[in-house]
C-alpha positions as CSV (number, residue, x, y, z in Angstrom):
1,X,-130.8,61.9,-42.0
2,X,-132.1,62.4,-45.5
3,X,-133.9,65.6,-43.9
4,X,-130.9,66.3,-41.8
5,X,-129.0,66.6,-44.9
6,X,-131.4,68.8,-46.8
7,X,-132.0,71.6,-43.9
8,X,-128.0,71.6,-44.0
9,X,-127.5,71.7,-47.5
10,X,-130.5,74.0,-48.0
11,X,-131.7,75.3,-51.8
12,X,-128.0,77.3,-52.3
13,X,-126.5,73.6,-52.0
14,X,-129.1,70.9,-53.3
15,X,-129.4,73.0,-56.7
16,X,-125.9,74.2,-57.2
17,X,-126.5,72.8,-60.0
18,X,-129.6,72.3,-62.0
19,X,-129.2,69.7,-64.9
20,X,-131.7,69.4,-66.8
21,X,-133.5,66.1,-67.8
22,X,-135.3,66.0,-71.4
23,X,-138.3,62.9,-71.0
24,X,-137.8,60.4,-72.9
25,X,-139.3,60.3,-76.4
26,X,-142.9,60.4,-76.8
27,X,-143.1,61.5,-72.8
28,X,-145.3,64.0,-72.1
29,X,-147.3,65.9,-69.8
30,X,-145.4,65.2,-66.5
31,X,-142.9,67.2,-64.4
32,X,-140.7,66.9,-61.4
33,X,-138.7,68.7,-59.1
34,X,-138.6,72.3,-57.8
35,X,-136.4,73.3,-60.5
36,X,-138.5,72.7,-63.4
37,X,-140.3,74.9,-65.2
38,X,-142.2,73.7,-67.6
39,X,-143.5,70.1,-68.0
40,X,-141.9,66.8,-69.5
41,X,-138.5,68.3,-67.6
42,X,-136.9,67.4,-64.5
43,X,-134.4,68.6,-62.7
44,X,-131.2,67.1,-60.6
45,X,-128.6,69.0,-58.0
46,X,-125.5,68.2,-56.9
47,X,-126.8,65.5,-54.3
48,X,-129.8,64.7,-56.1
49,X,-133.2,65.4,-56.2
50,X,-134.2,67.8,-54.0
51,X,-137.7,68.4,-53.0
52,X,-139.9,69.3,-54.9
53,X,-143.6,68.6,-56.7
54,X,-144.7,65.9,-58.8
55,X,-146.8,67.5,-61.4
56,X,-149.4,65.8,-63.7
57,X,-150.9,67.8,-66.3
58,X,-154.5,68.3,-66.9
59,X,-156.0,65.1,-69.2
60,X,-152.6,63.0,-68.0
61,X,-149.3,61.8,-69.1
62,X,-148.7,60.9,-72.7
63,X,-146.3,57.8,-73.8
64,X,-146.3,56.3,-70.6
65,X,-147.9,52.5,-69.7
66,X,-150.7,53.2,-68.1
67,X,-152.1,50.2,-67.5
68,X,-154.6,47.7,-68.9
69,X,-159.0,48.0,-68.1
70,X,-159.5,44.7,-66.9
71,X,-163.0,43.1,-67.6
72,X,-164.1,40.1,-65.5
73,X,-160.7,38.5,-64.9
74,X,-158.2,40.0,-62.1
75,X,-154.3,40.0,-62.1
76,X,-153.5,38.2,-58.8
77,X,-150.0,38.7,-60.2
78,X,-148.9,40.5,-63.4
79,X,-145.0,39.8,-63.7
80,X,-143.5,41.6,-66.6
81,X,-140.2,39.5,-65.6
82,X,-135.9,39.8,-67.0
83,X,-135.4,37.1,-69.1
84,X,-132.7,34.8,-67.6
85,X,-129.8,36.8,-67.3
86,X,-127.9,34.2,-69.1
87,X,-129.7,34.6,-72.2
88,X,-130.0,38.4,-72.1
89,X,-127.1,40.1,-69.7
90,X,-128.1,43.6,-68.8
91,X,-131.4,43.4,-71.0
92,X,-134.4,44.8,-70.3
93,X,-137.0,42.1,-71.8
94,X,-140.3,41.3,-70.5
95,X,-143.7,39.0,-71.7
96,X,-147.3,40.5,-71.3
97,X,-150.1,38.4,-71.2
98,X,-153.2,39.3,-72.2
99,X,-156.2,39.2,-70.0
100,X,-158.4,36.3,-71.8
101,X,-160.5,37.5,-74.2
102,X,-163.9,34.9,-73.2
103,X,-164.3,33.9,-70.1
104,X,-163.5,29.8,-70.1
105,X,-165.4,29.5,-66.6
106,X,-166.5,30.7,-64.0
107,X,-165.3,30.2,-60.5
108,X,-167.1,26.9,-58.6
109,X,-167.5,25.5,-62.7
110,X,-164.5,22.1,-62.7
111,X,-164.9,21.8,-66.5
112,X,-164.0,24.7,-68.9
113,X,-164.6,25.8,-72.5
114,X,-161.6,26.1,-75.3
115,X,-160.8,29.3,-75.5
116,X,-157.5,31.3,-76.7
117,X,-155.5,34.2,-75.9
118,X,-152.1,35.6,-76.6
119,X,-148.9,36.7,-74.8
120,X,-146.3,39.2,-76.5
121,X,-142.5,39.0,-76.0
122,X,-140.0,41.8,-76.5
123,X,-136.3,41.9,-75.8
124,X,-133.4,44.2,-75.8
125,X,-130.1,44.9,-75.9
126,X,-129.2,41.6,-77.3
127,X,-125.6,41.1,-77.9
128,X,-125.5,40.5,-82.4
129,X,-124.8,37.5,-83.8
130,X,-127.2,35.2,-81.1
131,X,-130.3,33.7,-80.9
132,X,-132.1,32.0,-78.8
133,X,-135.6,31.3,-77.8
134,X,-138.2,30.5,-74.6
135,X,-141.3,29.3,-74.0
136,X,-144.2,29.1,-71.7
137,X,-146.7,27.2,-70.8
138,X,-150.5,27.9,-69.8
139,X,-152.3,25.6,-67.6
140,X,-155.3,25.8,-65.1
141,X,-154.9,25.6,-61.5
142,X,-157.5,23.3,-59.7
143,X,-158.1,23.4,-55.9
144,X,-160.4,22.1,-53.4
145,X,-163.4,23.6,-52.0
146,X,-161.4,24.3,-49.0
147,X,-158.9,25.9,-51.2
148,X,-156.3,23.7,-51.1
149,X,-154.0,22.2,-54.2
150,X,-155.6,20.1,-56.4
151,X,-153.1,19.7,-59.1
152,X,-152.6,21.2,-62.5
153,X,-154.2,20.5,-65.9
154,X,-152.0,21.9,-68.5
155,X,-153.7,23.0,-71.5
156,X,-151.9,25.3,-73.8
157,X,-148.7,23.9,-75.6
158,X,-145.4,25.5,-75.0
159,X,-145.3,28.6,-77.4
160,X,-142.2,30.0,-77.8
161,X,-140.5,33.4,-78.3
162,X,-137.7,33.2,-80.4
163,X,-135.4,35.9,-81.0
164,X,-132.8,36.0,-83.7
165,X,-129.8,38.9,-84.5
166,X,-127.5,37.1,-86.6
167,X,-125.6,38.4,-89.8
168,X,-127.8,38.1,-92.7
169,X,-131.2,37.5,-90.9
170,X,-133.8,39.9,-90.0
171,X,-133.5,41.2,-86.8
172,X,-136.2,39.8,-84.6
173,X,-136.8,41.5,-81.5
174,X,-140.3,41.3,-80.6
175,X,-143.2,39.1,-81.3
176,X,-146.7,38.3,-80.6
177,X,-147.5,34.2,-79.7
178,X,-151.2,32.9,-79.9
179,X,-152.0,30.1,-77.6
180,X,-154.9,27.8,-77.7
181,X,-156.5,26.1,-74.4
182,X,-158.7,23.2,-75.2
183,X,-161.7,22.1,-73.4
184,X,-161.2,20.7,-70.1
185,X,-161.5,19.7,-66.3
186,X,-160.3,19.7,-63.4
187,X,-160.2,16.5,-61.3
188,X,-162.7,15.1,-59.5
189,X,-163.5,17.1,-56.0
190,X,-162.0,20.0,-57.4
191,X,-162.4,23.2,-59.3
192,X,-161.2,25.1,-61.8
193,X,-159.7,28.5,-59.8
194,X,-157.0,29.9,-62.0
195,X,-155.2,30.7,-65.3
196,X,-151.5,29.9,-64.9
197,X,-148.6,31.1,-67.2
198,X,-144.9,30.5,-67.1
199,X,-142.0,29.0,-68.5
200,X,-142.1,25.7,-65.3
201,X,-144.5,25.1,-62.8
202,X,-143.2,24.0,-58.9
203,X,-144.2,20.7,-58.0
204,X,-147.8,20.3,-56.3
205,X,-147.5,21.2,-52.3
206,X,-144.2,23.8,-53.5
207,X,-146.7,26.7,-53.2
208,X,-149.0,27.0,-50.6
209,X,-152.4,28.1,-52.3
210,X,-153.8,30.0,-49.3
211,X,-156.8,31.5,-50.9
212,X,-157.4,33.9,-47.1
213,X,-154.2,35.4,-48.0
214,X,-153.4,36.1,-51.7
215,X,-150.5,38.5,-50.9
216,X,-148.6,35.4,-49.0
217,X,-149.1,33.6,-51.7
218,X,-148.2,36.5,-54.4
219,X,-144.5,36.6,-52.7
220,X,-144.5,32.5,-52.7
221,X,-145.0,32.0,-56.9
222,X,-143.1,35.3,-57.5
223,X,-139.5,33.3,-58.4
224,X,-140.8,29.8,-59.0
225,X,-141.2,30.9,-62.6
226,X,-144.6,31.5,-62.7
227,X,-145.2,35.1,-64.6
228,X,-148.9,35.6,-64.4
229,X,-152.0,34.4,-62.8
230,X,-155.2,35.0,-63.9
231,X,-158.4,34.7,-61.4
232,X,-162.1,34.9,-62.4
233,X,-164.3,37.3,-60.8
234,X,-166.0,35.1,-57.6
235,X,-162.9,33.7,-56.7
236,X,-161.5,34.0,-53.1
237,X,-158.3,35.5,-54.2
238,X,-160.1,37.7,-56.5
239,X,-159.0,41.2,-55.5
240,X,-160.9,44.3,-57.4
241,X,-158.2,45.2,-60.6
242,X,-156.4,48.2,-60.1
243,X,-157.6,51.0,-62.7
244,X,-155.4,51.9,-65.6
245,X,-153.3,55.3,-64.7
246,X,-152.1,54.0,-61.0
247,X,-148.9,52.7,-60.7
248,X,-145.2,53.9,-59.1
249,X,-142.9,56.9,-59.7
250,X,-139.1,55.4,-58.8
251,X,-136.3,58.4,-58.6
252,X,-132.6,57.0,-58.8
253,X,-129.6,58.7,-58.3
254,X,-125.6,57.3,-58.6
255,X,-123.8,58.3,-56.3
256,X,-119.9,58.3,-56.8
257,X,-117.0,59.6,-54.2
258,X,-113.9,59.3,-54.0
259,X,-111.2,56.1,-55.4
260,X,-113.8,55.2,-57.5
261,X,-116.2,54.5,-54.6
262,X,-120.3,54.9,-55.5
263,X,-123.6,53.8,-54.4
264,X,-127.0,54.0,-55.8
265,X,-130.3,54.9,-53.7
266,X,-133.2,55.2,-54.9
267,X,-137.2,55.7,-53.9
268,X,-140.4,55.2,-54.9
269,X,-144.0,56.7,-54.3
270,X,-147.2,56.0,-55.3
271,X,-148.9,58.3,-58.7
272,X,-151.8,58.2,-60.4
273,X,-150.8,59.6,-64.2
274,X,-154.4,59.5,-65.7
275,X,-155.4,63.0,-64.9
276,X,-154.0,66.1,-63.6
277,X,-152.6,66.6,-60.4
278,X,-149.8,67.6,-58.3
279,X,-148.3,66.3,-54.7
280,X,-145.0,66.9,-52.9
281,X,-142.0,64.5,-52.7
282,X,-139.1,64.9,-49.8
283,X,-135.5,65.1,-51.2
284,X,-133.8,62.3,-52.2
285,X,-129.9,62.6,-51.7
286,X,-126.5,61.2,-51.7
287,X,-124.8,59.7,-49.1
288,X,-122.2,62.1,-47.0
289,X,-118.9,62.2,-48.6
290,X,-120.7,61.5,-52.2
291,X,-122.2,63.4,-55.0
292,X,-124.5,62.6,-57.8
293,X,-123.4,61.5,-61.0
294,X,-126.8,60.7,-62.6
295,X,-130.1,60.4,-62.1
296,X,-133.0,59.0,-63.4
297,X,-137.2,58.4,-63.3
298,X,-138.9,55.7,-64.1
299,X,-142.8,54.6,-63.9
300,X,-144.3,51.2,-63.4
301,X,-148.1,50.6,-64.0
302,X,-150.0,48.4,-61.7
303,X,-149.0,45.1,-62.8
304,X,-146.8,46.5,-65.7
305,X,-142.8,46.9,-66.2
306,X,-140.8,49.9,-65.6
307,X,-140.3,52.5,-68.1
308,X,-137.7,55.6,-68.0
309,X,-140.0,58.9,-67.7
310,X,-136.9,60.7,-66.8
311,X,-134.0,58.4,-68.7
312,X,-130.2,58.4,-66.8
313,X,-128.7,61.9,-66.9
314,X,-125.3,62.3,-65.5
315,X,-124.0,65.4,-64.0
316,X,-121.6,67.6,-65.2
317,X,-117.8,66.6,-65.2
318,X,-117.6,69.1,-62.1
319,X,-119.6,68.0,-60.2
320,X,-118.3,64.0,-60.3
321,X,-114.5,65.7,-59.4
322,X,-116.2,67.2,-56.4
323,X,-114.3,64.5,-54.5
324,X,-111.2,65.3,-55.4
325,X,-111.0,68.7,-56.4
326,X,-113.3,70.4,-53.8
327,X,-112.7,67.8,-50.9
328,X,-114.0,70.1,-48.4
329,X,-117.1,69.9,-49.5
330,X,-117.9,66.1,-49.2
331,X,-119.5,66.4,-46.1
332,X,-122.4,68.2,-48.1
333,X,-122.3,70.9,-45.7
334,X,-121.1,73.6,-48.4
335,X,-123.0,76.2,-49.8
336,X,-123.4,78.0,-53.1
337,X,-123.3,82.0,-52.8
338,X,-122.7,84.9,-54.8
339,X,-121.0,87.3,-53.7
340,X,-120.7,91.7,-54.8
341,X,-116.7,92.1,-56.0
342,X,-116.6,95.1,-56.5
343,X,-116.1,97.5,-54.5
344,X,-114.0,95.4,-52.6
345,X,-113.8,93.4,-50.1
346,X,-116.6,91.3,-51.3
347,X,-120.1,91.3,-49.7
348,X,-122.4,88.5,-49.8
349,X,-125.9,89.0,-52.0
350,X,-127.4,86.5,-49.5
351,X,-130.0,83.5,-50.0
352,X,-130.2,82.5,-53.7
353,X,-128.7,86.4,-54.1
354,X,-131.7,87.8,-53.4
355,X,-130.0,91.0,-52.0
356,X,-128.8,91.5,-55.7
357,X,-131.8,91.5,-57.8
358,X,-130.0,93.0,-60.9
359,X,-126.9,91.4,-60.9
360,X,-127.7,89.2,-64.0
361,X,-128.2,92.2,-66.0
362,X,-124.7,93.4,-65.4
363,X,-122.7,93.5,-68.5
364,X,-119.3,92.6,-66.2
365,X,-120.9,90.2,-64.0
366,X,-118.3,88.1,-64.7
367,X,-116.0,90.2,-63.1
368,X,-118.3,92.5,-61.2
369,X,-119.6,89.3,-58.6
370,X,-117.8,86.4,-57.2
371,X,-119.4,83.1,-56.7
372,X,-118.4,80.8,-53.7
373,X,-118.8,77.3,-53.0
374,X,-118.3,77.0,-49.4
375,X,-114.4,77.9,-49.0
376,X,-114.0,77.6,-52.8
377,X,-114.1,80.3,-55.3
378,X,-115.3,78.9,-58.7
379,X,-116.1,80.6,-61.7
380,X,-119.1,83.0,-61.6
381,X,-120.9,81.4,-64.7
382,X,-121.5,78.8,-61.7
383,X,-123.9,81.0,-59.7
384,X,-126.3,80.9,-63.0
385,X,-128.2,78.6,-61.1
386,X,-129.1,82.1,-59.2
387,X,-130.0,84.2,-62.1
388,X,-133.8,84.8,-61.0
389,X,-132.7,85.9,-57.5
390,X,-134.8,83.6,-54.9
391,X,-135.2,81.0,-57.3
392,X,-133.0,78.1,-58.3
393,X,-133.2,77.6,-62.1
394,X,-131.2,75.1,-64.3
395,X,-127.8,75.6,-66.1
396,X,-127.0,72.1,-67.4
397,X,-129.2,69.7,-69.8
398,X,-129.2,66.3,-71.4
399,X,-128.7,66.5,-74.7
400,X,-129.7,64.0,-77.4
401,X,-126.6,62.1,-77.2
402,X,-127.5,61.6,-73.8
403,X,-124.8,63.8,-72.3
404,X,-125.2,66.8,-69.7
405,X,-124.1,70.0,-71.0
406,X,-123.1,72.4,-68.9
407,X,-124.5,76.2,-70.0
408,X,-122.5,78.5,-68.7
409,X,-124.5,81.9,-68.6
410,X,-128.7,80.7,-69.4
411,X,-130.4,83.2,-70.4
412,X,-133.3,84.8,-68.4
413,X,-136.2,83.2,-68.8
414,X,-139.5,85.6,-69.6
415,X,-141.6,84.5,-66.7
416,X,-138.9,85.4,-64.3
417,X,-139.0,88.1,-61.5
418,X,-136.0,89.9,-63.3
419,X,-138.2,90.1,-66.4
420,X,-141.0,91.2,-64.7
421,X,-139.0,94.0,-63.1
422,X,-137.3,95.4,-66.6
423,X,-141.3,95.2,-68.2
424,X,-142.1,97.5,-64.9
425,X,-139.3,99.8,-65.4
426,X,-139.9,100.6,-69.2
427,X,-143.6,101.4,-68.1
428,X,-142.5,103.8,-65.8
429,X,-139.8,105.2,-68.0
430,X,-142.5,106.6,-70.4
431,X,-144.8,107.8,-67.6
432,X,-146.4,104.1,-67.7
433,X,-148.0,105.2,-71.0
434,X,-148.3,101.8,-72.5
435,X,-148.6,102.8,-76.0
436,X,-144.9,104.6,-76.0
437,X,-143.4,101.8,-74.1
438,X,-144.5,99.5,-76.9
439,X,-142.8,101.7,-79.6
440,X,-140.1,102.1,-77.3
441,X,-139.8,98.3,-77.0
442,X,-140.4,98.3,-81.4
443,X,-137.4,100.9,-82.0
444,X,-134.7,98.7,-80.1
445,X,-135.7,95.5,-81.6
446,X,-135.1,97.4,-84.8
447,X,-131.3,97.8,-83.2
448,X,-131.2,94.3,-82.0
449,X,-133.1,91.8,-84.3
450,X,-129.9,90.8,-85.8
451,X,-130.1,88.1,-88.3
452,X,-133.9,87.4,-86.9
453,X,-136.6,88.0,-88.9
454,X,-138.5,90.4,-86.6
455,X,-140.9,92.9,-88.2
456,X,-141.2,96.1,-85.9
457,X,-144.9,96.7,-86.5
458,X,-145.7,93.5,-85.6
459,X,-143.9,94.0,-82.0
460,X,-145.5,97.1,-81.5
461,X,-148.6,95.7,-82.6
462,X,-148.9,92.7,-80.2
463,X,-147.5,94.9,-77.7
464,X,-150.6,97.2,-78.1
465,X,-153.4,94.9,-78.7
466,X,-152.2,92.4,-75.7
467,X,-149.1,93.4,-73.5
468,X,-145.3,93.6,-73.4
469,X,-145.2,89.6,-72.2
470,X,-147.0,88.5,-75.6
471,X,-144.8,90.6,-77.3
472,X,-141.9,89.3,-75.3
473,X,-142.6,85.7,-76.4
474,X,-143.3,86.8,-79.8
475,X,-140.1,88.1,-80.3
476,X,-138.8,84.9,-78.6
477,X,-140.4,82.6,-80.7
478,X,-139.9,84.8,-83.9
479,X,-136.3,84.7,-83.1
480,X,-134.6,81.6,-84.2
481,X,-132.2,79.9,-81.3
482,X,-130.9,83.2,-80.3
483,X,-134.7,84.7,-80.1
484,X,-135.1,84.4,-76.3
485,X,-131.4,86.5,-75.8
486,X,-132.7,89.2,-77.8
487,X,-136.2,89.3,-76.3
488,X,-134.3,89.8,-72.8
489,X,-131.5,92.2,-74.2
490,X,-134.0,93.9,-75.9
491,X,-136.2,94.7,-72.9
492,X,-133.3,95.4,-70.6
493,X,-132.3,98.2,-73.0
494,X,-135.4,99.5,-73.8
495,X,-136.4,99.4,-70.4
496,X,-133.0,102.1,-69.2
497,X,-129.6,100.2,-70.6
498,X,-130.1,102.0,-73.5
499,X,-131.1,105.9,-75.1
500,X,-134.4,106.7,-75.2
501,X,-135.4,106.4,-79.1
502,X,-135.5,110.2,-80.7
503,X,-138.3,109.1,-82.8
504,X,-141.0,106.5,-82.9
505,X,-141.9,105.1,-86.3
506,X,-144.0,102.2,-85.3
507,X,-146.0,101.0,-88.5
508,X,-142.3,101.1,-91.0
509,X,-140.4,97.9,-90.4
510,X,-136.7,99.3,-92.4
511,X,-135.9,102.9,-92.1
512,X,-132.8,104.2,-94.1
513,X,-129.8,106.7,-91.8
514,X,-131.7,109.4,-93.6
515,X,-134.9,108.7,-91.6
516,X,-137.1,107.4,-95.2
517,X,-139.1,104.3,-94.5
518,X,-137.5,101.4,-96.6
519,X,-140.7,98.7,-96.6
520,X,-142.2,99.4,-100.0
521,X,-140.2,100.8,-102.4
522,X,-136.4,101.3,-100.8
523,X,-135.5,104.0,-103.8
524,X,-139.0,105.8,-103.4
525,X,-137.5,109.6,-102.2
526,X,-134.6,109.3,-104.7
527,X,-133.1,111.0,-108.1
528,X,-133.0,109.0,-110.8
529,X,-131.0,109.3,-113.8
530,X,-129.9,109.4,-116.4
531,X,-131.3,113.1,-118.2
532,X,-134.9,113.1,-118.6
533,X,-136.4,109.3,-119.1
534,X,-138.5,108.1,-117.1
535,X,-138.3,106.5,-113.6
536,X,-138.7,102.5,-114.0
537,X,-142.0,100.9,-113.7
538,X,-142.7,99.8,-110.1
539,X,-142.3,96.1,-110.5
540,X,-138.8,96.4,-112.3
541,X,-137.9,99.1,-109.5
542,X,-138.6,96.2,-106.8
543,X,-136.6,93.6,-108.6
544,X,-133.6,96.2,-108.7
545,X,-134.0,96.5,-104.9
546,X,-134.2,92.9,-104.0
547,X,-131.1,92.1,-106.4
548,X,-129.2,95.5,-104.8
549,X,-130.1,93.6,-101.1
550,X,-129.5,89.6,-102.7
551,X,-125.5,90.9,-103.9
552,X,-124.9,93.0,-100.8
553,X,-125.7,90.2,-98.7
554,X,-123.5,88.0,-100.3
555,X,-121.0,90.0,-100.3
556,X,-120.8,90.0,-96.7
557,X,-122.4,87.0,-94.6
558,X,-122.5,89.1,-91.8
559,X,-124.6,91.7,-93.3
560,X,-128.4,91.3,-92.0
561,X,-131.2,92.1,-94.9
562,X,-132.0,94.8,-92.8
563,X,-128.4,96.4,-93.0
564,X,-128.2,95.8,-96.7
565,X,-131.9,96.9,-97.4
566,X,-129.8,100.6,-95.4
567,X,-126.9,100.4,-97.4
568,X,-129.1,100.2,-101.1
569,X,-130.9,102.9,-100.0
570,X,-128.1,105.2,-98.7
571,X,-125.2,105.1,-101.4
572,X,-125.6,106.1,-105.4
573,X,-126.8,103.1,-107.2
574,X,-125.8,102.6,-110.8
575,X,-127.9,99.7,-112.2
576,X,-126.5,98.3,-115.5
577,X,-129.8,97.4,-117.6
578,X,-130.7,94.3,-118.9
579,X,-132.2,95.8,-122.2
580,X,-130.9,94.9,-125.3
581,X,-128.7,97.9,-126.8
582,X,-129.0,99.5,-123.4
583,X,-126.7,97.7,-121.2
584,X,-127.6,94.2,-121.3
585,X,-123.8,92.6,-121.9
586,X,-122.4,95.2,-119.9
587,X,-124.5,93.5,-117.2
588,X,-123.7,90.2,-117.9
589,X,-120.3,90.7,-117.9
590,X,-120.5,92.4,-114.7
591,X,-122.3,90.0,-113.0
592,X,-119.8,87.7,-114.0
593,X,-117.0,89.4,-112.2
594,X,-119.2,90.3,-108.9
595,X,-119.8,86.6,-108.7
596,X,-117.1,85.8,-108.7
597,X,-115.1,88.5,-106.5
598,X,-118.4,89.5,-104.8
599,X,-117.0,92.4,-102.6
600,X,-116.5,94.2,-106.4
601,X,-120.4,95.3,-105.9
602,X,-118.6,98.0,-103.7
603,X,-116.7,100.4,-105.4
604,X,-113.9,103.7,-104.6
605,X,-115.0,106.5,-106.9
606,X,-111.5,108.0,-108.3
607,X,-112.0,110.6,-110.9
608,X,-109.6,110.2,-114.1
609,X,-107.4,112.7,-113.5
610,X,-106.2,111.0,-109.9
611,X,-106.0,107.6,-111.7
612,X,-103.6,108.7,-114.2
613,X,-101.7,110.4,-111.4
614,X,-101.0,106.8,-110.4
615,X,-99.5,105.6,-113.4
616,X,-102.8,104.0,-115.2
617,X,-103.0,104.8,-118.4
618,X,-106.9,105.0,-119.9
619,X,-106.4,101.9,-122.2
620,X,-104.1,100.4,-120.4
621,X,-105.5,96.8,-121.3
622,X,-104.2,97.3,-124.7
623,X,-100.5,97.5,-124.3
624,X,-98.8,93.9,-124.8
625,X,-97.7,93.4,-121.1
626,X,-101.7,92.6,-120.7
627,X,-101.3,90.2,-123.6
628,X,-104.6,93.0,-125.5
629,X,-107.4,90.6,-124.2
630,X,-110.0,92.5,-126.4
631,X,-107.7,92.4,-129.3
632,X,-110.0,90.2,-131.4
633,X,-113.0,92.7,-130.9
634,X,-115.1,93.2,-134.0
635,X,-114.6,97.1,-134.8
636,X,-117.3,99.4,-134.9
637,X,-119.2,96.5,-133.7
638,X,-117.8,95.8,-129.9
639,X,-115.6,97.4,-127.2
640,X,-113.9,96.1,-124.3
641,X,-115.5,96.5,-121.6
642,X,-113.5,96.7,-118.4
643,X,-115.2,96.1,-114.6
644,X,-114.3,96.9,-112.0
645,X,-114.4,100.9,-113.8
646,X,-111.3,102.7,-114.9
647,X,-112.4,105.5,-112.8
648,X,-112.5,103.5,-109.3
649,X,-109.6,102.7,-106.8
650,X,-110.3,99.0,-107.7
651,X,-109.9,99.5,-111.8
652,X,-107.4,99.9,-113.9
653,X,-104.1,97.3,-114.5
654,X,-104.6,96.7,-110.8
655,X,-107.3,94.7,-111.1
656,X,-106.3,92.8,-114.2
657,X,-103.3,92.2,-111.7
658,X,-105.6,90.7,-108.9
659,X,-108.4,89.4,-110.2
660,X,-107.3,88.0,-113.7
661,X,-107.7,88.7,-117.5
662,X,-111.8,88.3,-117.0
663,X,-112.2,91.8,-115.5
664,X,-112.1,92.6,-119.4
665,X,-114.8,91.6,-121.7
666,X,-115.5,92.6,-125.4
667,X,-118.9,93.5,-125.6
668,X,-121.5,95.4,-127.7
669,X,-121.0,98.6,-128.5
670,X,-124.5,99.9,-127.6
671,X,-124.5,98.0,-124.5
672,X,-121.2,99.3,-123.5
673,X,-121.5,102.9,-124.3
674,X,-125.6,103.0,-122.5
675,X,-123.5,101.1,-119.2
676,X,-120.5,103.9,-119.7
677,X,-123.3,107.2,-120.1
678,X,-125.4,106.3,-117.3
679,X,-121.8,105.9,-115.0
680,X,-120.8,109.4,-116.5
681,X,-124.0,111.0,-115.3
682,X,-124.0,109.6,-111.8
683,X,-120.6,111.4,-111.5
684,X,-122.1,114.1,-112.7
685,X,-125.0,114.2,-110.4
686,X,-124.3,116.2,-107.3
687,X,-126.6,114.7,-105.1
688,X,-125.1,111.3,-106.0
689,X,-122.0,113.5,-103.9
690,X,-119.3,111.1,-106.5
691,X,-117.5,113.9,-108.0
692,X,-116.5,115.9,-105.1
693,X,-115.4,113.0,-103.3
694,X,-112.6,111.3,-105.5
695,X,-110.0,108.8,-104.1
696,X,-106.6,110.3,-104.2
697,X,-104.6,106.9,-104.2
698,X,-105.3,103.7,-102.3
699,X,-108.6,102.4,-101.0
700,X,-109.9,104.4,-98.2
701,X,-108.4,107.9,-99.4
702,X,-111.8,109.9,-99.1
703,X,-113.3,108.2,-102.4
704,X,-117.5,108.4,-102.3
705,X,-118.7,104.4,-102.2
706,X,-121.1,103.1,-105.0
707,X,-122.6,99.8,-105.5
708,X,-123.2,98.5,-108.7
709,X,-126.2,96.5,-109.5
710,X,-126.3,94.3,-112.5
711,X,-130.5,93.7,-114.0
712,X,-129.6,90.9,-116.5
713,X,-132.7,89.6,-116.5
714,X,-134.6,93.3,-116.1
715,X,-135.5,94.6,-119.5
716,X,-134.7,98.4,-118.7
717,X,-132.5,100.7,-119.8
718,X,-129.6,101.3,-117.4
719,X,-129.9,104.2,-115.0
720,X,-128.8,105.3,-111.6
721,X,-130.5,106.5,-108.1
722,X,-128.8,108.7,-105.6
723,X,-130.3,109.2,-102.0
724,X,-132.0,112.8,-101.2
725,X,-130.3,114.5,-98.7
């Protein structure tokens, strides 16, 4: 029935939703499912586990109990049982008894020497404010030479495991209990045949200790309160112990239907997780008229307890709503298919969307394509599982909160066939000249990287020295959370979605709009002023550049460093120096205002004549209406500094009304004059373009934009720069 269902479903159905489940904490080196593209990932579809592969990476799985390596003793029975449910409802508790550290007896002996061993225990979850204990005895099983039961000899004291979760008491949820076996012997005519551990023991005749049928004996004693049976080498019931790494993998699906109906389905298969390997596993699907509500995978080593490889992972809510919202698909005969919506009527893209190889690159794919689920039209993003036509890829994942998070439009994987096709198109676009293709990729990075800390030269070098896939991986890894999306978008545009770049500058990371490389010194090709003074020293100039970039980024959180550097390079800038008598106090005042109102780092020039035409007077701040905030200045030693400047759209009385009296401050006469002289020189310098572009009224009325950058901590006079054109 399962195989018949699988044939009817096809990949379009079973993988209609690919819920990626992250492995349990610490587990790595293992994967399960055709949809899993990386290790420690598993995927479950709408109806359960699709047929796929169980894969263990070279070196084996890590983070899972691979079982013990036994020497001299064989674990005829290693039950790590759940303790009584009256103590621990729903618990996952277990007892683990160590192999004896020394051989107290050999097969055929009647007596034994004193020896010690231990058993470990753990509980959980345990209800709050509870406590209790469970004891375990150690005994020797005695048999006659024919294998008949010959009695018990209780040798180990009752070891107690005590748990406690009461408030005010440190929680105790695990421990190790040592046990000592004193020397002893079996009754006359019997021999010591096994070490037995358990919470209780059956009557002497209740178990047929049949040495000829060990497996039957194990089945008889599983539910008797006996936990562990260790058999010495040479005993008739001794079997070679399994090597570490062997065990059983259990896949589980919790299936849900209409009206609250649910059923669990499981399957198991033997596996070896100690070294690399891969083998095929069949599908595990829900019964008709149900869908997968969740799925998980456990590992049980030989003689050990179950551990989660992939914790139970719920499918998205829309899957569990299928019984009510998509009842016609409950017979498991619906297929998920992509259709090309334009031109009408819709035309199928074929099995797994193979007839529409570029559909996922369509910027308007949500409207140009339709996703059909049997007779229903569903949201187009449901077909994102076919983003690499011909394959089914995950479009949901298990979050750290244990819940499934649906991803409407996942980013294309870099190892997808679509990305491989884009790489080929990029190379073909540049006549298979790999060097040119790498430079083109770098130029597109310059446009697409956004806030990502990507350097164009790095991308070009990696591409040229290695290959395009390595460069794309570098973009993805370096681009932060948006790295994969940046990598794919950059490649798609470089391959043909965007115009070819007019020039290549592979050795430069930041370029101004005038074509100047800004990497080493964003003011390297600028005019400096005022007058005949020498250009500032290189180090102060770099500090000035950094201050300009930083203030612009503060002014707009959306401005990247690259964008800020470009603005600094392309606008006139007044640098108010931090040297005493050459602008220091003016720089301090300007910075106070800009820190409070970051947008005022940029001003729009307005000539004095145009400013007066708006009704503003040159020394407006001396009017009584403004409370004369600078009236207490010392005559001749101080002047009233105003920022924003009077000769800007933002300055004058409107600044006082908008930003308050802090726009005015009495400062040193020399510092105020130094700032004013530098500003006037910048206005009168033709290359800066201010005088030719004066605003005539409100902001945005034609004034040239310029920047004011205070250099409070830089010991230079005030100066300005103008971009050369």
